BAFI-3210 file (N, C-alpha, C; in Angstrom, 3 decimals, decimal comma, padded with zeros to 6 digits):
// residues 266
n [1|2|3|4|5|6|7|8|9|10|11|12|13|14|15|16|17|18|19|20|21|22|23|24|25|26|27|28|29|30|31|32|33|34|35|36|37|38|39|40|41|42|43|44|45|46|47|48|49|50|51|52|53|54|55|56|57|58|59|60|61|62|63|64|65|66|67|68|69|70|71|72|73|74|75|76|77|78|79|80|81|82|83|84|85|86|87|88|89|90|91|92|93|94|95|96|97|98|99|100|101|102|103|104|105|106|107|108|109|110|111|112|113|114|115|116|117|118|119|120|121|122|123|124|125|126|127|128|129|130|131|132|133|134|135|136|137|138|139|140|141|142|143|144|145|146|147|148|149|150|151|152|153|154|155|156|157|158|159|160|161|162|163|164|165|166|167|168|169|170|171|172|173|174|175|176|177|178|179|180|181|182|183|184|185|186|187|188|189|190|191|192|193|194|195|196|197|198|199|200|201|202|203|204|205|206|207|208|209|210|211|212|213|214|215|216|217|218|219|220|221|222|223|224|225|226|227|228|229|230|231|232|233|234|235|236|237|238|239|240|241|242|243|244|245|246|247|248|249|250|251|252|253|254|255|256|257|258|259|260|261|262|263|264|265|266]
n.u [001,069|000,808|002,478|001,305|-001,435|-003,358|-004,810|-004,682|-007,734|-009,773|-012,397|-011,386|-013,583|-015,149|-015,328|-016,620|-017,696|-017,237|-018,576|-018,082|-019,291|-020,197|-023,889|-025,923|-024,084|-024,192|-026,377|-025,981|-026,817|-028,572|-027,116|-025,013|-026,451|-027,442|-024,816|-024,386|-024,160|-026,456|-027,369|-026,732|-025,867|-027,401|-028,632|-031,352|-031,852|-031,928|-033,811|-035,869|-035,389|-035,017|-035,171|-032,532|-030,450|-030,571|-029,981|-027,001|-025,581|-026,492|-025,189|-022,615|-022,024|-022,404|-020,149|-018,198|-018,338|-017,663|-015,207|-014,161|-013,868|-015,510|-016,900|-016,208|-014,580|-015,987|-018,514|-019,197|-019,389|-021,473|-023,565|-023,438|-024,059|-024,804|-025,088|-023,933|-022,061|-021,481|-023,182|-022,675|-024,107|-024,787|-022,537|-020,116|-019,525|-017,950|-015,672|-012,901|-013,059|-014,157|-012,441|-010,236|-010,969|-011,662|-009,283|-008,665|-010,617|-012,680|-012,831|-015,345|-015,357|-017,950|-018,859|-019,315|-020,039|-019,433|-020,853|-023,328|-024,382|-024,225|-026,560|-028,072|-028,023|-029,197|-031,636|-032,824|-031,282|-029,905|-032,344|-034,009|-032,769|-033,636|-036,008|-039,278|-041,744|-040,656|-039,176|-041,722|-042,850|-040,762|-041,336|-043,492|-042,882|-040,390|-038,712|-038,685|-037,334|-035,220|-033,840|-033,836|-032,285|-029,986|-029,929|-029,036|-026,851|-025,076|-024,689|-023,278|-020,651|-020,105|-020,566|-019,567|-022,055|-022,900|-023,986|-024,983|-022,872|-020,406|-020,655|-019,500|-016,836|-016,093|-017,019|-014,747|-012,647|-013,198|-013,091|-010,358|-009,296|-010,370|-008,761|-005,740|-005,965|-007,123|-005,611|-004,207|-004,694|-007,020|-008,906|-011,867|-012,471|-015,758|-017,735|-021,501|-021,833|-019,697|-020,519|-020,951|-018,354|-015,915|-016,344|-017,262|-014,731|-013,059|-014,677|-014,434|-016,457|-018,377|-019,236|-022,676|-025,587|-027,576|-029,051|-027,130|-028,295|-029,751|-031,244|-032,609|-033,962|-035,524|-038,224|-038,291|-036,562|-037,989|-040,756|-040,034|-039,188|-041,652|-043,333|-042,245|-043,151|-045,667|-046,186|-045,048|-046,995|-049,466|-049,009|-048,869|-051,626|-052,994|-052,355|-053,250|-055,798|-056,217|-055,576|-057,712|-059,817|-059,368|-059,405|-061,818|-063,616|-062,518|-063,893|-066,553|-066,571|-066,208|-068,350|-070,539|-070,271|-070,347|-071,758|-070,978|-068,461|-068,534|-069,586|-067,333|-065,651|-066,928]
n.v [-001,363|002,066|004,442|007,175|007,719|006,439|006,890|004,649|004,365|002,522|000,387|-002,794|-004,515|-003,607|-003,474|-001,691|-001,814|000,140|002,335|004,416|006,096|008,827|009,872|008,453|006,884|004,340|001,757|-000,160|-001,645|-003,699|-006,078|-006,017|-006,739|-009,054|-010,150|-010,284|-008,106|-006,560|-004,540|-001,813|001,730|004,625|007,620|007,206|006,236|008,036|009,953|008,313|007,227|007,482|010,755|011,146|010,187|012,345|014,414|013,885|013,695|016,286|017,815|016,933|018,113|020,631|020,987|020,057|022,360|024,428|024,300|022,527|019,227|016,730|014,130|011,720|008,589|007,209|008,472|007,808|005,037|004,753|005,593|003,896|001,611|-001,904|-002,014|-002,912|-001,497|001,626|003,343|005,222|008,946|010,263|009,299|009,919|012,309|012,628|011,044|011,442|011,357|008,732|007,294|007,769|007,056|004,084|002,547|-000,410|-000,870|-002,239|-000,429|000,803|002,262|003,231|003,920|005,786|007,085|010,390|012,243|011,214|010,623|013,222|014,577|012,783|013,264|015,806|015,379|014,171|013,918|016,464|018,489|017,364|018,568|021,273|020,999|022,148|020,989|019,785|021,676|023,362|021,175|021,656|024,061|023,441|020,868|019,590|017,681|017,349|019,923|019,636|017,871|018,671|020,964|019,404|018,217|020,558|021,342|019,046|019,364|021,474|020,885|018,523|019,960|022,578|024,199|024,614|022,549|022,291|023,573|023,139|020,305|017,983|018,517|018,076|015,621|014,379|014,841|013,890|011,331|011,256|011,567|009,511|007,656|008,739|008,573|005,795|002,330|000,592|-002,196|-002,270|-001,113|-000,812|000,352|000,553|-000,139|-000,884|-002,321|-003,954|-006,307|-009,142|-010,717|-008,940|-007,626|-009,839|-011,039|-008,906|-008,803|-011,247|-013,326|-016,027|-015,778|-014,917|-017,217|-015,755|-013,255|-010,199|-007,275|-004,351|-001,455|001,617|003,816|007,405|007,188|005,840|006,780|008,987|007,895|007,182|009,447|010,817|008,888|009,382|012,106|012,142|010,571|012,085|014,573|013,053|012,438|015,195|016,268|014,469|015,367|017,628|017,436|016,303|018,336|020,129|018,757|018,610|021,337|022,020|020,407|021,592|024,344|023,542|022,469|024,649|026,537|024,722|025,136|027,635|028,907|028,271|028,690|031,945|031,926|031,094|033,181|035,223]
n.w [-000,035|-000,871|000,807|002,993|001,650|003,141|006,155|009,330|010,253|011,016|011,831|013,435|012,879|011,358|007,637|005,336|001,825|-000,374|-002,424|-004,782|-006,730|-008,568|-008,595|-010,925|-012,763|-013,013|-012,250|-009,874|-007,538|-007,307|-008,733|-006,750|-005,074|-005,300|-005,206|-002,275|-001,164|000,528|001,579|001,292|001,933|000,723|-000,567|-000,596|001,905|003,544|002,602|002,982|005,494|009,172|011,165|011,955|010,444|007,978|009,190|010,351|007,908|006,965|008,753|008,301|005,691|005,914|007,908|005,960|003,980|005,563|005,861|008,080|009,826|008,451|009,783|012,453|012,866|014,706|014,579|011,868|011,807|013,475|012,259|010,023|010,674|010,909|008,154|004,886|003,377|001,236|-001,208|-003,692|-003,994|-000,397|-000,060|-002,398|-002,002|000,283|-000,066|000,507|003,212|003,712|002,599|003,853|006,714|006,169|005,243|004,163|002,793|-000,005|-003,127|-005,204|-008,211|-010,312|-013,746|-016,525|-020,073|-019,953|-021,437|-021,861|-019,290|-018,241|-019,206|-018,311|-015,673|-015,494|-016,193|-014,010|-010,799|-010,647|-011,550|-009,234|-007,037|-007,283|-007,504|-007,374|-005,976|-003,972|-002,558|-002,083|-000,294|001,953|003,109|005,068|006,221|008,302|007,840|005,263|004,550|005,546|004,109|001,483|002,182|002,286|-000,067|-001,702|-000,734|-001,126|-003,718|-003,978|-002,747|-004,518|-007,140|-007,357|-006,871|-009,440|-011,563|-014,120|-016,020|-014,506|-013,916|-016,014|-015,890|-012,704|-012,828|-014,378|-012,469|-010,119|-010,454|-011,307|-008,524|-007,148|-008,318|-007,577|-004,785|-003,872|-003,575|-006,207|-006,183|-004,283|-006,031|-008,284|-011,347|-012,777|-015,502|-016,219|-018,782|-018,515|-017,084|-015,226|-014,906|-014,308|-011,872|-010,031|-009,662|-008,625|-005,903|-005,261|-005,875|-006,852|-010,289|-010,919|-012,459|-013,064|-015,231|-015,566|-013,804|-014,838|-014,480|-014,051|-014,688|-015,748|-015,388|-013,291|-011,178|-010,945|-009,947|-007,484|-006,132|-006,252|-005,136|-002,215|-001,735|-002,016|-000,005|002,107|001,859|002,413|005,419|006,562|005,648|007,469|010,069|009,544|009,504|012,225|013,730|013,006|013,610|016,523|017,558|016,276|018,375|020,674|020,125|020,151|022,501|024,318|023,685|024,483|027,256|027,590|029,421|031,867|032,036|031,717|034,118|035,763|035,097|035,378]
ca.u [000,011|001,458|002,659|000,584|-002,162|-004,254|-004,833|-005,173|-008,009|-010,850|-012,583|-011,177|-014,671|-016,219|-014,830|-017,534|-017,604|-017,128|-019,117|-017,985|-019,390|-021,220|-025,109|-026,474|-022,928|-024,623|-027,196|-024,937|-027,530|-029,112|-026,125|-024,088|-027,483|-027,539|-023,575|-024,633|-024,039|-027,762|-027,873|-025,687|-026,205|-027,781|-029,904|-032,968|-032,060|-031,636|-035,066|-036,940|-035,317|-035,382|-034,285|-030,702|-029,624|-030,528|-029,261|-025,868|-025,193|-026,657|-024,354|-021,432|-022,119|-022,078|-018,514|-017,013|-018,435|-016,802|-013,444|-014,105|-013,699|-016,968|-017,077|-014,933|-014,592|-016,973|-019,784|-019,670|-019,575|-022,518|-024,653|-023,549|-024,072|-025,764|-024,925|-022,503|-021,265|-022,057|-023,207|-022,857|-024,377|-024,120|-021,146|-019,108|-019,195|-017,254|-014,919|-011,847|-013,315|-014,119|-010,910|-009,460|-011,492|-011,595|-008,213|-008,523|-012,157|-012,517|-013,843|-015,716|-015,994|-018,924|-018,496|-019,912|-020,051|-019,464|-022,022|-024,770|-024,338|-024,544|-027,856|-029,285|-028,468|-029,773|-033,133|-032,743|-030,253|-030,160|-033,584|-034,622|-032,517|-034,466|-037,700|-040,268|-042,738|-039,556|-039,172|-042,839|-042,801|-039,816|-041,911|-044,500|-042,348|-039,266|-037,522|-038,350|-036,516|-033,506|-033,569|-033,620|-030,965|-028,818|-029,347|-028,217|-025,162|-024,156|-024,420|-022,431|-019,770|-019,714|-020,412|-019,597|-023,727|-023,165|-023,931|-025,046|-021,390|-019,325|-020,656|-018,524|-015,318|-016,614|-016,851|-013,467|-011,791|-013,803|-012,343|-008,562|-008,763|-010,148|-007,340|-004,974|-006,091|-006,974|-004,312|-004,797|-005,366|-008,224|-009,910|-012,389|-013,424|-016,613|-019,078|-022,418|-021,564|-018,874|-021,139|-020,342|-016,953|-014,780|-017,058|-017,288|-013,225|-012,622|-014,970|-013,647|-017,607|-018,538|-020,310|-023,925|-026,331|-028,559|-028,350|-026,574|-029,672|-029,690|-032,452|-032,550|-034,179|-035,518|-038,983|-037,585|-036,049|-039,209|-041,425|-039,208|-039,570|-042,890|-044,245|-041,836|-043,452|-046,803|-046,134|-045,200|-048,440|-050,485|-048,626|-049,416|-052,926|-053,848|-051,931|-054,057|-056,882|-056,157|-055,536|-058,947|-060,843|-059,051|-059,582|-063,427|-063,908|-062,367|-064,785|-067,766|-066,994|-066,278|-069,797|-071,527|-070,177|-070,368|-072,397|-070,192|-067,508|-068,708|-069,708|-066,111|-064,911|-067,689]
ca.v [000,150|003,031|005,293|008,744|007,731|006,192|006,745|003,530|004,493|001,614|-000,616|-003,919|-005,765|-003,424|-002,946|-001,803|-001,661|001,930|002,442|006,099|006,791|009,744|009,561|008,197|006,452|003,203|000,981|-001,629|-002,035|-005,149|-006,721|-005,977|-007,423|-010,546|-010,858|-010,751|-006,907|-006,185|-003,329|-000,429|002,765|005,553|008,550|006,447|005,771|009,570|010,528|007,398|006,774|008,478|012,114|010,998|010,473|013,356|015,250|013,272|014,199|017,821|018,429|016,794|018,750|021,972|021,293|020,043|023,322|025,496|023,716|021,654|017,622|016,337|013,575|010,903|007,561|006,691|008,952|007,301|003,655|004,563|005,698|002,841|000,022|-002,824|-001,730|-003,559|-000,518|002,592|003,371|006,799|009,682|011,310|009,010|010,226|013,689|012,687|009,744|011,596|010,849|007,218|006,585|007,576|006,023|002,817|002,321|-001,423|-001,115|-002,406|000,597|000,391|003,228|003,228|005,129|005,829|007,913|011,758|013,197|010,748|010,805|015,009|014,355|011,907|014,228|017,012|015,052|013,500|014,535|017,913|018,818|017,079|019,677|022,493|020,480|022,757|020,255|019,378|023,245|023,530|020,845|021,928|025,135|023,001|019,758|019,881|016,556|017,718|021,302|019,418|016,979|019,791|021,306|018,747|018,254|021,791|021,228|018,034|020,232|022,498|020,093|017,928|020,478|023,986|024,452|024,928|021,436|022,408|024,062|022,331|018,855|017,269|018,789|017,548|013,883|013,764|015,239|012,824|009,779|011,391|011,482|008,282|006,675|009,075|008,254|004,570|001,813|-000,002|-003,534|-002,003|000,070|-001,355|001,328|-000,337|000,072|-002,230|-002,969|-005,061|-007,570|-009,895|-011,509|-008,148|-007,268|-010,597|-011,101|-008,245|-009,165|-012,561|-013,952|-016,650|-015,314|-015,882|-017,756|-014,665|-011,970|-008,978|-006,707|-002,840|-000,467|002,811|004,948|008,471|007,326|004,823|007,830|010,014|007,603|007,392|011,096|011,224|008,188|009,886|013,433|011,865|010,327|013,303|015,430|012,355|012,649|016,514|016,028|013,653|016,037|018,815|016,932|016,207|019,611|020,669|018,278|019,061|022,701|022,042|020,319|022,636|025,307|022,965|022,227|025,966|026,920|023,853|025,081|028,728|029,794|027,698|029,370|032,748|032,408|031,256|034,158|036,539]
ca.w [-000,100|-001,007|002,157|002,830|001,102|004,227|007,428|009,441|011,762|010,659|012,943|012,508|012,492|010,222|006,236|004,426|000,748|-000,986|-003,894|-004,736|-008,222|-008,806|-008,891|-012,470|-012,728|-013,149|-011,172|-009,359|-006,370|-007,449|-008,652|-005,435|-003,737|-005,523|-004,740|-001,199|-000,690|-000,059|002,688|000,985|002,346|-000,149|-000,640|-000,196|003,655|003,875|002,020|003,818|006,963|010,492|010,915|012,581|008,785|007,209|010,405|010,281|006,572|006,684|009,776|007,682|004,415|006,483|008,329|005,100|003,490|006,279|006,273|009,433|009,653|008,273|010,773|012,716|012,439|015,585|014,172|010,619|012,087|014,025|011,171|008,821|011,585|010,003|006,532|004,049|002,598|000,911|-002,385|-004,362|-002,928|-000,804|000,338|-003,236|-001,921|001,059|-000,493|001,098|004,575|003,936|002,338|004,936|007,909|005,840|004,443|003,426|002,360|-001,549|-003,558|-006,659|-008,999|-011,551|-014,709|-018,300|-021,016|-019,620|-021,938|-021,503|-017,549|-017,597|-019,707|-017,325|-014,539|-015,614|-016,004|-012,423|-009,718|-010,430|-011,220|-007,803|-006,024|-007,660|-007,777|-006,664|-005,357|-002,542|-001,988|-001,084|000,868|002,422|003,727|005,991|006,729|008,775|007,429|003,542|004,552|005,936|002,973|000,753|002,180|002,182|-001,665|-002,707|-000,132|-002,154|-005,095|-003,754|-002,707|-005,889|-008,302|-007,089|-007,261|-010,774|-012,189|-016,058|-016,396|-014,001|-013,897|-016,340|-015,192|-011,909|-013,342|-014,600|-011,266|-009,079|-011,193|-010,780|-007,265|-006,313|-008,913|-006,937|-003,271|-003,747|-004,174|-007,362|-005,737|-004,192|-006,653|-009,486|-012,135|-013,304|-016,122|-016,196|-019,885|-018,487|-016,909|-013,680|-014,706|-013,500|-010,664|-009,329|-009,611|-007,789|-005,014|-005,140|-005,819|-007,955|-011,378|-011,051|-013,584|-013,915|-016,347|-014,904|-013,804|-015,240|-014,482|-012,855|-015,534|-014,934|-014,838|-011,720|-010,319|-010,180|-009,300|-006,200|-005,473|-005,930|-003,784|-001,285|-001,672|-001,676|001,624|003,022|001,758|003,399|006,586|006,665|005,661|008,573|010,986|009,432|009,952|013,448|013,986|012,774|014,672|017,899|017,451|016,131|019,378|021,773|020,276|020,242|024,084|024,941|023,508|025,220|028,605|027,972|030,721|033,215|031,817|031,895|035,644|036,637|034,638|036,272]
c.u [001,114|001,440|001,769|-000,553|-003,759|-003,772|-005,561|-006,098|-009,517|-010,941|-012,127|-012,295|-015,793|-015,192|-015,714|-016,815|-018,069|-017,204|-018,842|-018,160|-020,094|-022,918|-025,263|-025,204|-023,017|-025,323|-026,732|-025,850|-028,165|-028,295|-025,406|-025,061|-027,215|-025,592|-023,255|-024,396|-025,723|-028,533|-026,709|-026,105|-026,184|-028,053|-030,961|-032,849|-032,007|-033,134|-036,045|-036,813|-035,378|-034,425|-033,001|-030,138|-029,560|-029,802|-027,620|-025,144|-025,375|-025,682|-023,135|-021,217|-021,690|-020,555|-017,908|-017,408|-017,702|-015,429|-013,263|-014,010|-015,111|-017,691|-015,939|-015,324|-015,874|-018,283|-020,393|-020,127|-020,809|-023,622|-024,525|-023,553|-025,290|-025,938|-023,676|-021,472|-022,034|-022,267|-023,579|-023,365|-025,252|-022,572|-019,754|-018,527|-018,274|-016,294|-013,356|-011,788|-013,405|-013,539|-010,351|-009,401|-011,298|-010,546|-008,173|-009,731|-011,908|-013,389|-014,237|-015,961|-016,778|-018,962|-019,363|-019,477|-020,200|-020,805|-023,331|-025,137|-024,500|-026,075|-028,634|-029,349|-029,141|-031,487|-033,624|-032,529|-030,265|-031,197|-034,134|-033,680|-032,524|-035,450|-038,522|-041,449|-041,729|-039,508|-040,723|-043,284|-042,485|-040,321|-042,861|-043,848|-040,978|-037,940|-037,449|-037,045|-035,026|-033,261|-033,080|-032,571|-029,884|-028,472|-028,494|-026,891|-024,562|-023,589|-023,467|-020,831|-019,150|-019,303|-020,309|-020,631|-023,462|-023,146|-024,195|-023,603|-020,595|-019,452|-019,583|-017,251|-015,331|-016,389|-015,575|-012,582|-012,139|-013,111|-010,810|-008,788|-008,728|-008,926|-006,082|-004,924|-006,400|-005,950|-004,889|-005,647|-006,699|-009,172|-010,415|-012,934|-014,365|-017,725|-020,015|-022,622|-020,636|-019,511|-020,353|-018,856|-016,120|-015,348|-016,643|-015,602|-013,039|-013,152|-014,789|-015,236|-017,854|-019,620|-021,555|-024,590|-027,263|-027,904|-027,714|-027,860|-028,999|-031,037|-032,519|-032,554|-034,880|-036,908|-038,827|-037,560|-037,225|-040,437|-041,393|-039,276|-040,507|-043,710|-043,641|-042,674|-044,759|-047,208|-045,981|-046,474|-049,586|-050,211|-049,589|-050,813|-053,565|-053,167|-052,644|-055,123|-057,154|-056,443|-056,874|-059,592|-060,507|-059,497|-061,331|-064,154|-063,799|-063,570|-066,006|-067,794|-066,873|-067,839|-070,469|-071,339|-069,896|-070,854|-071,340|-068,762|-067,252|-069,153|-068,617|-065,415|-065,355|-067,233]
c.v [001,238|004,052|006,686|008,774|007,201|006,411|005,632|003,866|003,469|000,987|-001,866|-004,853|-005,003|-002,432|-002,667|-001,521|-000,375|001,715|003,907|006,730|007,767|009,142|009,518|007,537|004,779|002,213|-000,267|-002,141|-003,537|-006,334|-006,898|-006,993|-008,949|-011,199|-011,109|-009,189|-006,141|-005,236|-002,165|000,877|003,754|006,858|008,354|006,244|007,317|009,920|009,496|006,816|008,118|009,822|012,136|010,927|011,300|014,387|015,414|013,934|015,593|018,478|018,093|017,769|019,734|021,963|021,485|021,574|024,818|025,089|022,764|020,226|017,491|015,086|012,584|009,412|006,909|007,146|008,242|005,806|003,609|004,725|004,758|001,405|-000,634|-002,596|-002,459|-002,656|000,665|002,631|004,880|007,961|009,697|010,597|009,969|011,455|013,988|011,371|010,336|011,128|009,562|006,604|006,586|007,011|004,413|002,404|000,847|-001,763|-001,039|-000,986|000,486|001,929|003,347|004,305|004,770|007,129|009,523|012,518|012,609|010,798|012,464|015,202|013,682|012,432|015,315|016,819|014,908|014,322|015,904|018,817|018,285|017,890|020,938|022,326|021,549|022,143|019,899|020,560|023,432|022,815|021,471|023,380|024,365|021,520|019,888|018,767|017,045|019,053|020,597|018,271|017,827|020,496|020,680|018,510|019,395|021,705|020,489|018,909|021,073|022,032|019,447|019,031|022,217|024,760|025,208|023,358|021,657|022,764|023,216|020,884|017,663|017,566|018,444|015,950|013,574|014,384|014,539|011,458|010,182|011,441|010,492|007,453|007,254|008,493|006,577|003,539|000,683|-001,553|-003,457|-001,363|-000,677|-000,142|000,381|000,269|-001,120|-002,996|-004,067|-006,420|-007,999|-009,989|-010,364|-007,708|-008,434|-011,141|-010,409|-008,339|-010,325|-013,723|-014,647|-015,853|-015,984|-016,319|-016,498|-013,581|-010,615|-007,777|-004,980|-002,350|000,506|004,134|006,160|008,221|006,194|006,207|008,587|009,608|007,407|008,446|011,164|009,896|008,863|011,362|012,979|011,241|011,369|014,319|014,283|012,511|014,075|016,699|015,646|014,658|017,294|018,559|016,700|017,350|020,279|020,219|018,670|020,605|022,861|021,237|020,772|023,853|025,010|023,021|023,742|026,808|026,489|024,247|026,911|029,627|029,441|028,560|031,015|033,270|032,115|032,633|035,412|036,582]
c.w [000,183|000,147|001,632|001,930|002,071|005,364|007,893|010,696|011,623|011,760|012,425|012,216|011,619|009,098|005,335|002,783|000,134|-002,261|-004,011|-006,094|-007,748|-008,887|-010,620|-012,951|-013,314|-012,150|-010,596|-008,044|-006,136|-007,944|-007,831|-004,369|-004,093|-004,867|-003,208|-000,061|-000,637|000,899|002,226|000,942|001,040|000,281|-000,267|001,371|003,788|003,830|002,903|005,281|007,902|010,069|011,453|011,580|008,252|008,189|010,320|008,991|006,358|007,421|009,064|006,471|004,993|006,992|007,153|004,181|003,560|006,584|007,185|008,827|009,623|009,281|010,987|012,518|013,576|014,973|012,753|010,845|012,923|013,096|009,845|009,685|011,006|008,616|005,719|003,724|002,182|-000,474|-002,925|-003,537|-001,842|-000,369|-000,957|-003,035|-000,394|000,972|000,139|002,516|004,724|003,594|003,511|006,289|007,566|004,789|003,740|003,026|000,512|-001,786|-005,157|-007,008|-010,123|-012,240|-015,801|-018,937|-020,031|-019,948|-021,655|-020,014|-017,434|-018,027|-018,637|-016,087|-014,255|-015,514|-014,636|-011,418|-009,711|-010,237|-009,964|-006,771|-006,271|-007,335|-006,922|-005,780|-004,160|-001,955|-001,312|000,104|002,261|003,600|005,145|006,573|006,666|007,959|005,937|003,904|005,117|004,658|001,892|000,645|001,742|000,647|-001,920|-001,652|-000,581|-003,307|-005,262|-003,631|-003,746|-006,676|-008,419|-007,040|-008,573|-011,485|-013,675|-016,440|-015,906|-013,754|-014,715|-016,162|-013,831|-011,734|-013,228|-013,258|-009,787|-009,584|-011,065|-009,471|-006,417|-007,000|-007,769|-005,225|-002,929|-004,451|-005,379|-006,990|-004,879|-004,713|-007,864|-010,292|-013,178|-013,946|-016,527|-017,367|-019,640|-017,881|-015,290|-013,793|-013,844|-012,315|-009,884|-009,099|-008,560|-006,273|-004,375|-004,705|-006,954|-009,266|-011,354|-012,492|-014,483|-014,394|-015,484|-015,025|-013,948|-015,611|-013,618|-013,884|-015,149|-014,647|-013,159|-010,844|-009,850|-009,684|-007,745|-005,311|-005,136|-004,858|-002,579|-000,778|-001,099|-000,358|002,906|003,144|002,586|004,935|007,142|006,721|006,762|009,877|010,941|010,045|011,589|014,298|014,120|013,521|016,171|018,101|017,246|017,619|020,623|021,471|020,371|022,150|024,606|024,441|024,356|026,560|028,732|029,072|032,138|033,142|032,307|033,348|036,084|036,244|035,600|037,827]
res [x|x|x|x|x|x|x|x|x|x|x|x|x|x|x|x|x|x|x|x|x|x|x|x|x|x|x|x|x|x|x|x|x|x|x|x|x|x|x|x|x|x|x|x|x|x|x|x|x|x|x|x|x|x|x|x|x|x|x|x|x|x|x|x|x|x|x|x|x|x|x|x|x|x|x|x|x|x|x|x|x|x|x|x|x|x|x|x|x|x|x|x|x|x|x|x|x|x|x|x|x|x|x|x|x|x|x|x|x|x|x|x|x|x|x|x|x|x|x|x|x|x|x|x|x|x|x|x|x|x|x|x|x|x|x|x|x|x|x|x|x|x|x|x|x|x|x|x|x|x|x|x|x|x|x|x|x|x|x|x|x|x|x|x|x|x|x|x|x|x|x|x|x|x|x|x|x|x|x|x|x|x|x|x|x|x|x|x|x|x|x|x|x|x|x|x|x|x|x|x|x|x|x|x|x|x|x|x|x|x|x|x|x|x|x|x|x|x|x|x|x|x|x|x|x|x|x|x|x|x|x|x|x|x|x|x|x|x|x|x|x|x|x|x|x|x|x|x|x|x|x|x|x|x|x|x|x|x|x|x|x|x|x|x|x|x]
***
């Protein structure tokens, strides 16, 4: 292992797989699940998980943007407890920290044609970061507010808050950085077009008989986003209904006992 590349700080019993590709660089979650990595931490765990997840990454992002240390080994071990590793964003934005904390972890860098990648991101992850629906929900729902703020912070970290113009440059810079920091024997740059063989060889797994899974289109992305949004709207509606019912009940009770109340006041 080249000297100076890694600071040996990781826990002896926790060596997560680090999939540090940018969003939309390749749908590997299903393939990795087949190989035994069924529980990889990604943005869905923040969007659909408990508030502690969004709080952790938002604090980490804001520390990083202010030039501070994003998180300690103990902190990230806690948030990743029970997971097989990490996948893409938000982890790609914290590649420096994760590579330092887990120096013996294998790293996969998913990749694809940069032009096609840029178009895909413009239609999905970038659009989600400025999504008016999410911004509207953020006004009324604290979790959505934290999530929307995190997405904007990640855009700042990864793309200097200018994905349309800086995205392709960031793509190449991220690839170069990963190659500089990760020893060759621990790194696989992988395209889904390559199929099972290089992935299985790198992870020391037998090649499955099933066809390599490839599916994460734009429609799938937005279906996931809107499913979350609808769930939030329903929650807000129930909360609003409960408030309305309680308010109505208080008004009715006050009217029913108005004489008694007036007598007590008088």
